[in-house]
KOLFITOR-470653 format. One record per residue (C-alpha): residue number from 1; residue in one letter; chain; x negated, y, z negated. Coordinates in Angstrom, 1 decimal, decimal comma, padded with zeros to 4 digits, m for minus. Example, Ala and Ser with C-alpha at 12.3 -4.5 7.8 and 13.67 -1.06 7.14 Angstrom:
SITE/num/residu/chaine/X/Y/Z
SITE/1/A/A/m012,3/m004,5/m007,8
SITE/2/S/A/m013,7/m001,1/m007,1
//
This chain:
SITE/num/residu/chaine/X/Y/Z
SITE/1/X/A/m160,0/094,6/m109,0
SITE/2/X/A/m158,2/093,2/m112,0
SITE/3/X/A/m159,5/094,7/m115,3
SITE/4/X/A/m159,0/091,4/m117,0
SITE/5/X/A/m161,5/089,8/m114,5
SITE/6/X/A/m163,9/092,6/m115,0
SITE/7/X/A/m164,0/092,2/m118,8
SITE/8/X/A/m164,3/088,4/m118,8
SITE/9/X/A/m168,1/088,5/m119,4
SITE/10/X/A/m167,4/090,8/m122,4
SITE/11/X/A/m164,9/088,4/m124,0
SITE/12/X/A/m166,0/085,0/m123,0
SITE/13/X/A/m169,3/083,2/m122,4
SITE/14/X/A/m170,4/081,9/m119,0
SITE/15/X/A/m169,8/078,3/m118,3
SITE/16/X/A/m172,7/076,2/m119,5
SITE/17/X/A/m173,9/073,8/m116,8
SITE/18/X/A/m174,0/070,0/m117,5
SITE/19/X/A/m177,4/068,4/m118,1
SITE/20/X/A/m179,4/068,2/m114,8
SITE/21/X/A/m179,2/064,7/m113,3
SITE/22/X/A/m176,5/063,4/m115,7
SITE/23/X/A/m174,4/060,8/m114,0
SITE/24/X/A/m170,7/061,4/m113,3
SITE/25/X/A/m167,9/059,0/m114,4
SITE/26/X/A/m166,3/058,9/m110,9
SITE/27/X/A/m169,4/059,5/m108,8
SITE/28/X/A/m168,8/058,0/m105,3
SITE/29/X/A/m165,0/057,9/m105,7
SITE/30/X/A/m163,2/059,8/m102,9
SITE/31/X/A/m159,6/061,0/m103,3
SITE/32/X/A/m157,4/062,1/m100,5
SITE/33/X/A/m154,9/064,5/m102,1
SITE/34/X/A/m151,6/065,1/m100,3
SITE/35/X/A/m150,1/066,7/m103,4
SITE/36/X/A/m148,6/070,1/m104,1
SITE/37/X/A/m147,1/072,2/m106,9
SITE/38/X/A/m148,2/070,9/m110,4
SITE/39/X/A/m148,0/067,2/m111,3
SITE/40/X/A/m150,0/065,9/m108,4
SITE/41/X/A/m152,6/068,6/m108,2
SITE/42/X/A/m153,3/068,6/m111,9
SITE/43/X/A/m153,8/064,9/m111,8
SITE/44/X/A/m156,3/065,1/m108,9
SITE/45/X/A/m158,1/068,0/m110,7
SITE/46/X/A/m158,7/065,7/m113,7
SITE/47/X/A/m160,2/063,2/m111,3
SITE/48/X/A/m162,4/066,0/m109,8
SITE/49/X/A/m163,5/067,0/m113,3
SITE/50/X/A/m164,8/063,4/m113,7
SITE/51/X/A/m166,8/063,6/m110,5
SITE/52/X/A/m164,5/062,3/m107,8
SITE/53/X/A/m164,7/064,0/m104,4
SITE/54/X/A/m161,1/065,3/m104,1
SITE/55/X/A/m160,2/066,4/m100,6
SITE/56/X/A/m157,0/068,4/m100,7
SITE/57/X/A/m154,9/068,2/m097,5
SITE/58/X/A/m152,9/071,4/m097,0
SITE/59/X/A/m150,7/072,8/m094,3
SITE/60/X/A/m152,7/075,5/m092,4
SITE/61/X/A/m150,2/078,3/m092,6
SITE/62/X/A/m149,4/078,5/m096,3
SITE/63/X/A/m151,1/075,6/m098,0
SITE/64/X/A/m149,8/074,4/m101,3
SITE/65/X/A/m146,8/076,6/m102,4
SITE/66/X/A/m148,3/076,8/m105,9
SITE/67/X/A/m150,8/079,3/m104,4
SITE/68/X/A/m148,1/081,9/m104,5
SITE/69/X/A/m146,9/081,5/m108,0
SITE/70/X/A/m147,5/084,8/m109,9
SITE/71/X/A/m149,6/086,6/m110,8
SITE/72/X/A/m151,4/086,7/m107,4
SITE/73/X/A/m154,1/089,4/m107,4
SITE/74/X/A/m154,5/091,5/m104,2
SITE/75/X/A/m158,1/090,4/m103,9
SITE/76/X/A/m157,1/086,7/m103,9
SITE/77/X/A/m153,8/086,7/m102,0
SITE/78/X/A/m153,5/082,9/m101,6
SITE/79/X/A/m154,6/081,9/m105,0
SITE/80/X/A/m152,4/082,9/m107,9
SITE/81/X/A/m153,4/082,1/m111,5
SITE/82/X/A/m151,3/078,8/m111,6
SITE/83/X/A/m153,1/077,6/m108,5
SITE/84/X/A/m156,5/078,3/m110,1
SITE/85/X/A/m155,4/076,4/m113,2
SITE/86/X/A/m154,6/073,2/m111,3
SITE/87/X/A/m157,0/073,1/m108,4
SITE/88/X/A/m160,6/073,6/m109,5
SITE/89/X/A/m163,5/071,6/m108,1
SITE/90/X/A/m161,7/070,4/m105,0
SITE/91/X/A/m162,4/070,7/m101,3
SITE/92/X/A/m159,6/072,0/m099,0
SITE/93/X/A/m158,9/070,6/m095,5
SITE/94/X/A/m156,2/072,4/m093,5
SITE/95/X/A/m154,3/069,9/m091,3
SITE/96/X/A/m151,1/070,4/m089,4
SITE/97/X/A/m149,7/066,9/m089,9
SITE/98/X/A/m147,0/067,5/m087,4
SITE/99/X/A/m149,7/067,0/m084,8
SITE/100/X/A/m150,7/063,5/m084,0
SITE/101/X/A/m154,4/064,5/m083,8
SITE/102/X/A/m154,2/065,8/m087,4
SITE/103/X/A/m152,6/062,5/m088,5
SITE/104/X/A/m155,4/060,6/m086,9
SITE/105/X/A/m157,9/062,7/m088,9
SITE/106/X/A/m156,0/061,9/m092,1
SITE/107/X/A/m156,1/058,2/m091,2
SITE/108/X/A/m159,9/058,3/m090,7
SITE/109/X/A/m160,3/059,9/m094,1
SITE/110/X/A/m158,1/057,2/m095,7
SITE/111/X/A/m160,2/054,5/m094,1
SITE/112/X/A/m163,1/055,6/m096,4
SITE/113/X/A/m161,1/056,6/m099,4
SITE/114/X/A/m160,7/055,0/m102,8
SITE/115/X/A/m157,5/056,8/m103,8
SITE/116/X/A/m154,6/058,4/m102,0
SITE/117/X/A/m152,1/060,5/m104,0
SITE/118/X/A/m149,0/062,1/m102,6
SITE/119/X/A/m145,9/063,7/m104,0
SITE/120/X/A/m143,8/064,5/m101,0
SITE/121/X/A/m140,1/063,9/m100,9
SITE/122/X/A/m139,1/060,2/m100,3
SITE/123/X/A/m139,9/059,0/m096,8
SITE/124/X/A/m142,1/061,9/m095,7
SITE/125/X/A/m145,4/059,9/m095,7
SITE/126/X/A/m143,7/057,2/m093,7
SITE/127/X/A/m142,4/059,7/m091,2
SITE/128/X/A/m145,9/061,1/m090,8
SITE/129/X/A/m147,3/057,6/m090,2
SITE/130/X/A/m149,2/057,7/m093,5
SITE/131/X/A/m147,1/055,4/m095,7
SITE/132/X/A/m148,6/052,8/m097,9
SITE/133/X/A/m148,3/050,0/m095,4
SITE/134/X/A/m150,3/052,0/m092,9
SITE/135/X/A/m152,9/053,0/m095,5
SITE/136/X/A/m153,3/049,4/m096,7
SITE/137/X/A/m153,8/048,2/m093,1
SITE/138/X/A/m156,4/050,9/m092,7
SITE/139/X/A/m158,1/050,2/m096,0
SITE/140/X/A/m157,0/047,2/m098,1
SITE/141/X/A/m159,0/048,5/m101,1
SITE/142/X/A/m157,2/051,8/m101,3
SITE/143/X/A/m155,2/052,7/m104,4
SITE/144/X/A/m152,1/054,6/m103,2
SITE/145/X/A/m150,2/056,6/m105,8
SITE/146/X/A/m146,8/058,0/m105,1
SITE/147/X/A/m145,6/060,7/m107,5
SITE/148/X/A/m141,8/060,7/m107,3
SITE/149/X/A/m139,0/062,5/m109,0
SITE/150/X/A/m136,6/059,5/m109,5
SITE/151/X/A/m138,4/056,7/m107,8
SITE/152/X/A/m139,2/056,0/m104,1
SITE/153/X/A/m136,3/053,6/m103,8
SITE/154/X/A/m132,8/053,4/m105,2
SITE/155/X/A/m129,7/055,7/m105,2
SITE/156/X/A/m131,6/058,8/m106,4
SITE/157/X/A/m134,8/058,6/m104,3
SITE/158/X/A/m133,6/061,6/m102,2
SITE/159/X/A/m133,4/064,0/m105,2
SITE/160/X/A/m136,0/066,7/m105,6
SITE/161/X/A/m137,6/066,9/m108,9
SITE/162/X/A/m138,8/069,9/m110,8
SITE/163/X/A/m140,0/070,2/m114,4
SITE/164/X/A/m137,1/072,2/m115,9
SITE/165/X/A/m134,6/069,7/m114,3
SITE/166/X/A/m136,5/066,8/m115,8
SITE/167/X/A/m136,5/068,6/m119,2
SITE/168/X/A/m132,7/069,0/m118,9
SITE/169/X/A/m131,8/065,6/m117,7
SITE/170/X/A/m134,0/063,7/m120,0
SITE/171/X/A/m132,5/065,1/m123,2
SITE/172/X/A/m135,6/067,2/m123,9
SITE/173/X/A/m133,7/070,5/m123,7
SITE/174/X/A/m130,9/069,2/m125,9
SITE/175/X/A/m133,5/068,3/m128,5
SITE/176/X/A/m135,1/071,7/m128,8
SITE/177/X/A/m133,9/074,9/m130,2
SITE/178/X/A/m131,5/075,8/m133,0
SITE/179/X/A/m128,2/074,1/m133,7
SITE/180/X/A/m126,0/077,2/m133,3
SITE/181/X/A/m126,8/077,7/m129,6
SITE/182/X/A/m127,7/075,9/m126,4
SITE/183/X/A/m130,9/073,9/m126,3
SITE/184/X/A/m134,0/075,5/m124,8
SITE/185/X/A/m136,6/074,3/m122,3
SITE/186/X/A/m140,3/074,4/m123,0
SITE/187/X/A/m141,8/077,3/m121,2
SITE/188/X/A/m144,9/075,2/m120,3
SITE/189/X/A/m144,3/072,7/m117,5
SITE/190/X/A/m144,6/069,8/m120,1
SITE/191/X/A/m143,1/067,2/m117,8
SITE/192/X/A/m145,3/068,0/m114,9
SITE/193/X/A/m148,4/068,0/m117,1
SITE/194/X/A/m147,5/064,8/m118,8
SITE/195/X/A/m146,8/063,2/m115,4
SITE/196/X/A/m150,2/064,3/m114,2
SITE/197/X/A/m151,7/062,5/m117,2
SITE/198/X/A/m149,8/059,4/m116,3
SITE/199/X/A/m151,0/059,6/m112,7
SITE/200/X/A/m154,6/059,9/m113,9
SITE/201/X/A/m154,2/056,8/m116,1
SITE/202/X/A/m152,4/054,9/m113,4
SITE/203/X/A/m154,9/055,3/m110,6
SITE/204/X/A/m157,9/054,7/m112,9
SITE/205/X/A/m156,2/051,5/m114,1
SITE/206/X/A/m155,6/050,4/m110,5
SITE/207/X/A/m159,2/051,3/m109,6
SITE/208/X/A/m160,5/049,2/m112,5
SITE/209/X/A/m158,2/046,3/m111,4
SITE/210/X/A/m159,6/046,6/m107,9
SITE/211/X/A/m163,0/045,6/m109,3
SITE/212/X/A/m161,6/042,3/m110,5
SITE/213/X/A/m159,0/041,6/m107,8
SITE/214/X/A/m160,9/042,9/m104,8
SITE/215/X/A/m158,1/045,0/m103,4
SITE/216/X/A/m156,1/048,1/m104,1
SITE/217/X/A/m152,4/048,5/m104,8
SITE/218/X/A/m149,4/050,7/m104,6
SITE/219/X/A/m148,8/052,7/m107,8
SITE/220/X/A/m145,8/054,9/m108,6
SITE/221/X/A/m145,3/057,4/m111,4
SITE/222/X/A/m141,9/059,1/m111,8
SITE/223/X/A/m141,2/062,5/m113,2
SITE/224/X/A/m137,9/061,6/m114,8
SITE/225/X/A/m139,4/058,4/m116,2
SITE/226/X/A/m142,2/060,4/m117,8
SITE/227/X/A/m139,7/063,0/m119,1
SITE/228/X/A/m137,7/060,3/m120,9
SITE/229/X/A/m140,9/059,1/m122,6
SITE/230/X/A/m141,6/062,7/m123,6
SITE/231/X/A/m138,5/062,8/m125,8
SITE/232/X/A/m140,8/060,9/m128,2
SITE/233/X/A/m139,4/058,5/m130,8
SITE/234/X/A/m136,0/060,3/m130,7
SITE/235/X/A/m135,0/057,9/m127,9
SITE/236/X/A/m135,8/054,8/m130,1
SITE/237/X/A/m134,1/056,4/m133,1
SITE/238/X/A/m130,9/056,8/m131,1
SITE/239/X/A/m131,1/053,3/m129,6
SITE/240/X/A/m131,5/051,8/m133,1
SITE/241/X/A/m128,8/053,9/m134,9
SITE/242/X/A/m126,5/055,2/m132,2
SITE/243/X/A/m126,8/058,6/m133,8
SITE/244/X/A/m127,2/061,7/m131,6
SITE/245/X/A/m130,3/063,8/m132,0
SITE/246/X/A/m129,6/067,2/m133,6
SITE/247/X/A/m131,5/070,4/m133,0
SITE/248/X/A/m133,4/071,7/m136,1
SITE/249/X/A/m135,3/074,6/m134,7
SITE/250/X/A/m138,8/074,6/m136,2
SITE/251/X/A/m138,1/072,1/m138,9
SITE/252/X/A/m138,2/068,4/m138,6
SITE/253/X/A/m135,7/065,6/m139,1
SITE/254/X/A/m138,5/063,3/m140,2
SITE/255/X/A/m140,7/065,2/m142,6
SITE/256/X/A/m140,3/068,0/m145,1
SITE/257/X/A/m141,5/070,6/m145,6
SITE/258/X/A/m142,3/071,1/m142,0
SITE/259/X/A/m141,7/074,5/m140,4
SITE/260/X/A/m142,6/078,1/m140,0
SITE/261/X/A/m143,2/080,2/m143,1
SITE/262/X/A/m144,2/083,9/m143,5
SITE/263/X/A/m147,1/085,1/m145,6
SITE/264/X/A/m147,6/088,8/m146,4
SITE/265/X/A/m149,1/089,4/m143,0
SITE/266/X/A/m148,8/086,3/m140,7
SITE/267/X/A/m146,4/083,5/m139,7
SITE/268/X/A/m147,8/080,0/m140,0
SITE/269/X/A/m146,7/076,4/m139,7
SITE/270/X/A/m147,2/073,6/m142,2
SITE/271/X/A/m146,4/070,0/m141,8
SITE/272/X/A/m146,2/067,7/m144,8
SITE/273/X/A/m146,1/064,4/m143,0
SITE/274/X/A/m146,0/062,2/m146,1
SITE/275/X/A/m145,5/062,3/m149,9
SITE/276/X/A/m149,2/062,6/m150,7
SITE/277/X/A/m149,6/065,8/m148,6
SITE/278/X/A/m146,6/067,3/m150,4
SITE/279/X/A/m148,1/066,4/m153,7
SITE/280/X/A/m151,4/068,2/m152,8
SITE/281/X/A/m149,4/071,2/m151,5
SITE/282/X/A/m147,5/071,5/m154,8
SITE/283/X/A/m150,5/071,0/m157,1
SITE/284/X/A/m153,6/072,3/m155,3
SITE/285/X/A/m152,1/075,1/m153,2
SITE/286/X/A/m149,0/076,3/m154,9
SITE/287/X/A/m150,0/075,3/m158,5
SITE/288/X/A/m146,4/074,2/m159,1
SITE/289/X/A/m146,6/070,9/m161,0
SITE/290/X/A/m142,8/071,1/m161,5
SITE/291/X/A/m142,3/070,5/m157,8
SITE/292/X/A/m144,8/067,7/m157,7
SITE/293/X/A/m143,2/066,0/m160,7
SITE/294/X/A/m139,6/066,4/m159,5
SITE/295/X/A/m138,5/062,7/m158,8
SITE/296/X/A/m136,3/063,8/m155,9
SITE/297/X/A/m138,8/066,0/m154,2
SITE/298/X/A/m141,6/063,4/m154,7
SITE/299/X/A/m139,8/061,3/m152,0
SITE/300/X/A/m139,5/062,2/m148,3
SITE/301/X/A/m135,8/061,6/m148,1
SITE/302/X/A/m135,2/063,6/m151,3
SITE/303/X/A/m137,0/066,6/m149,8
SITE/304/X/A/m135,1/066,3/m146,6
SITE/305/X/A/m131,8/066,3/m148,6
SITE/306/X/A/m132,9/069,4/m150,5
SITE/307/X/A/m134,6/071,1/m147,6
SITE/308/X/A/m132,8/074,5/m147,8
SITE/309/X/A/m133,5/074,8/m151,5
SITE/310/X/A/m137,2/073,8/m151,1
SITE/311/X/A/m137,7/076,2/m148,2
SITE/312/X/A/m136,3/079,1/m150,2
SITE/313/X/A/m138,8/078,4/m153,0
SITE/314/X/A/m141,7/078,1/m150,5
SITE/315/X/A/m140,6/081,4/m148,8
SITE/316/X/A/m140,8/083,2/m152,1
SITE/317/X/A/m144,2/081,9/m153,0
SITE/318/X/A/m145,8/082,3/m149,6
SITE/319/X/A/m144,7/085,9/m149,3
SITE/320/X/A/m146,8/086,8/m152,3
SITE/321/X/A/m150,2/086,4/m150,6
SITE/322/X/A/m151,8/087,0/m147,1
SITE/323/X/A/m152,4/084,2/m144,7
SITE/324/X/A/m156,2/084,1/m145,4
SITE/325/X/A/m155,5/083,3/m149,0
SITE/326/X/A/m153,1/080,4/m148,1
SITE/327/X/A/m155,3/079,2/m145,3
SITE/328/X/A/m158,3/078,8/m147,5
SITE/329/X/A/m156,4/076,9/m150,1
SITE/330/X/A/m154,6/074,7/m147,7
SITE/331/X/A/m157,7/073,8/m145,8
SITE/332/X/A/m159,4/072,8/m149,1
SITE/333/X/A/m156,4/070,7/m150,0
SITE/334/X/A/m156,2/069,1/m146,5
SITE/335/X/A/m152,7/070,4/m145,7
SITE/336/X/A/m152,0/070,4/m141,9
SITE/337/X/A/m151,3/074,1/m141,2
SITE/338/X/A/m152,0/076,8/m138,6
SITE/339/X/A/m151,0/080,3/m137,8
SITE/340/X/A/m148,4/081,0/m135,2
SITE/341/X/A/m150,3/082,5/m132,3
SITE/342/X/A/m149,6/084,0/m128,9
SITE/343/X/A/m151,3/082,3/m125,9
SITE/344/X/A/m153,8/085,2/m125,8
SITE/345/X/A/m154,6/084,7/m129,5
SITE/346/X/A/m155,1/081,0/m129,0
SITE/347/X/A/m157,5/081,5/m126,1
SITE/348/X/A/m159,6/083,9/m128,3
SITE/349/X/A/m159,3/081,9/m131,5
SITE/350/X/A/m162,3/080,7/m133,4
SITE/351/X/A/m161,2/077,1/m132,8
SITE/352/X/A/m161,2/077,7/m129,0
SITE/353/X/A/m164,6/079,4/m129,2
SITE/354/X/A/m166,1/076,6/m131,3
SITE/355/X/A/m165,1/074,1/m128,7
SITE/356/X/A/m166,2/076,2/m125,7
SITE/357/X/A/m162,7/075,9/m124,2
SITE/358/X/A/m162,7/079,2/m122,4
SITE/359/X/A/m165,5/080,5/m120,2
SITE/360/X/A/m166,0/082,2/m116,9
SITE/361/X/A/m167,4/080,9/m113,6
SITE/362/X/A/m168,8/082,8/m110,7
SITE/363/X/A/m166,6/083,6/m107,8
SITE/364/X/A/m167,8/084,8/m104,4
SITE/365/X/A/m165,0/087,3/m103,8
SITE/366/X/A/m164,2/088,8/m107,3
SITE/367/X/A/m167,4/088,1/m109,2
SITE/368/X/A/m165,9/085,8/m111,8
SITE/369/X/A/m162,8/083,9/m112,7
SITE/370/X/A/m161,7/082,3/m116,0
SITE/371/X/A/m162,2/078,6/m116,6
SITE/372/X/A/m160,3/076,5/m119,2
SITE/373/X/A/m162,3/073,4/m120,1
SITE/374/X/A/m161,2/069,8/m119,7
SITE/375/X/A/m160,2/068,3/m123,1
SITE/376/X/A/m162,2/065,2/m122,1
SITE/377/X/A/m165,7/065,0/m123,5
SITE/378/X/A/m168,0/062,2/m122,2
SITE/379/X/A/m171,3/061,6/m123,9
SITE/380/X/A/m173,1/060,0/m121,0
SITE/381/X/A/m171,1/061,3/m118,0
SITE/382/X/A/m170,1/064,9/m118,7
SITE/383/X/A/m167,5/066,5/m116,5
SITE/384/X/A/m168,7/068,2/m113,4
SITE/385/X/A/m169,6/071,9/m113,3
SITE/386/X/A/m166,4/073,6/m112,1
SITE/387/X/A/m166,0/075,4/m108,8
SITE/388/X/A/m163,1/077,8/m108,2
SITE/389/X/A/m159,9/076,6/m106,5
SITE/390/X/A/m160,5/076,8/m102,8
SITE/391/X/A/m159,1/078,9/m100,0
SITE/392/X/A/m156,8/077,1/m097,6
SITE/393/X/A/m159,0/075,0/m095,4
SITE/394/X/A/m162,2/076,4/m096,9
SITE/395/X/A/m164,0/073,1/m096,5
SITE/396/X/A/m162,4/071,9/m093,3
SITE/397/X/A/m165,6/071,9/m091,1
SITE/398/X/A/m167,8/070,7/m094,0
SITE/399/X/A/m165,5/067,7/m094,6
SITE/400/X/A/m165,2/066,8/m090,9
SITE/401/X/A/m168,9/066,9/m090,4
SITE/402/X/A/m170,0/065,3/m093,6
SITE/403/X/A/m167,4/062,7/m094,3
SITE/404/X/A/m166,3/061,8/m090,7
SITE/405/X/A/m169,4/062,7/m088,8
SITE/406/X/A/m167,6/064,9/m086,3
SITE/407/X/A/m169,8/067,0/m084,0
SITE/408/X/A/m169,1/070,6/m083,0
SITE/409/X/A/m167,5/069,6/m079,8
SITE/410/X/A/m164,9/067,3/m081,4
SITE/411/X/A/m164,1/069,9/m084,1
SITE/412/X/A/m163,7/072,6/m081,4
SITE/413/X/A/m161,3/070,3/m079,4
SITE/414/X/A/m159,2/069,7/m082,5
SITE/415/X/A/m159,1/073,4/m083,2
SITE/416/X/A/m158,0/074,1/m079,7
SITE/417/X/A/m154,9/072,0/m080,1
SITE/418/X/A/m154,0/073,7/m083,4
SITE/419/X/A/m154,9/070,9/m085,8
SITE/420/X/A/m156,3/073,4/m088,3
SITE/421/X/A/m154,0/076,3/m087,5
SITE/422/X/A/m156,1/079,4/m087,6
SITE/423/X/A/m158,2/078,2/m090,5
SITE/424/X/A/m161,3/077,0/m088,6
SITE/425/X/A/m163,0/080,3/m087,5
SITE/426/X/A/m166,0/080,7/m085,2
SITE/427/X/A/m168,3/081,4/m088,0
SITE/428/X/A/m167,4/078,1/m089,8
SITE/429/X/A/m167,7/076,1/m086,6
SITE/430/X/A/m171,2/077,5/m086,1
SITE/431/X/A/m172,3/077,0/m089,7
SITE/432/X/A/m174,9/074,3/m090,2
SITE/433/X/A/m173,7/071,1/m091,8
SITE/434/X/A/m174,2/071,3/m095,5
SITE/435/X/A/m174,4/068,4/m098,0
SITE/436/X/A/m172,0/068,6/m100,8
SITE/437/X/A/m173,4/070,6/m103,7
SITE/438/X/A/m173,7/069,1/m107,1
SITE/439/X/A/m170,6/070,1/m109,0
//
């Protein structure tokens, strides 16, 4: 057993359930999820958080390949930490879509679905007989979202898309790092995560439009498209001036002082985004009226021009006191600042604890697993109580019985032709039908 899992209750509180009987934002919405890896699954998890019934369709043998991204604990061989991160509160149905009987099951699910999301390579859904035209014929109200790398049509539709490639090709890598070396990628899958957010926005927008128009529609979100947006206003700056973006490490080309400084005991970041903030920093925090009164430093562009000189002065001052001293003064003066933390420190920070961002939830096999809260807070429709990411095909029988009304004989016949691989066991087939638990 992982020691980290054993000590979760000592470090973090248990998840606090939502109020009994509170409505859910997406109650009654069913999502058929054909996605894998990160961008698609994270998007459908956000919908599950809001109360949608997300049915994750997975190949029976290995399921979503993200399951095997490390670390994978021996006790949970098909659910590594990244998979837990992106797949809570879903139900898993194992279907071998190479078999026509499995495709027919998928079509029956689509007939009663509100949303279908897929991020296969271009043409895969069509070859399976599950493309948008088929889905629309089955269910004119369905919102069908394709998550692509470079678009579903055009000269680059065949290209595979992964987060680091999108970071590189969008200019994002070239923007980040220091000027004396190659640019660097963000360690976090920022393009996948931002694409997931776009997918969530897109399908909810289409779902709202369906209420007015009476029918669903095809929606597409591109990884590369999102990555270009994620370069921020640097793209517009270049288009308006023709100037290339230069790497500045932890400093900014737009504001000053903005960067990492070192106190006696802790590195921290400050960001003086305008002249008023710098004035407060100089007078209330540093007690240096000469800096506030300097006509050049009083202006953003003047500070940028004299950045090296200003940073040397700030380095000398900040090194004279510990972080707690500067933090108290900067907070009082309303200076945007924060200590430079590791991921572990951030998870255990007082800010994270105050917002109940990290907790643990019960797990039937290992006792408990960590849970990182959704950043979305609804006053009337709080997010659902999370359930751990599922095993491959964990809910296959439950879904077939509850959603499609299959009886034991039909499930057994499908199992006999290998529709579920080896995932539908005798115990599951014999289990009584169970209504979906409140999540």
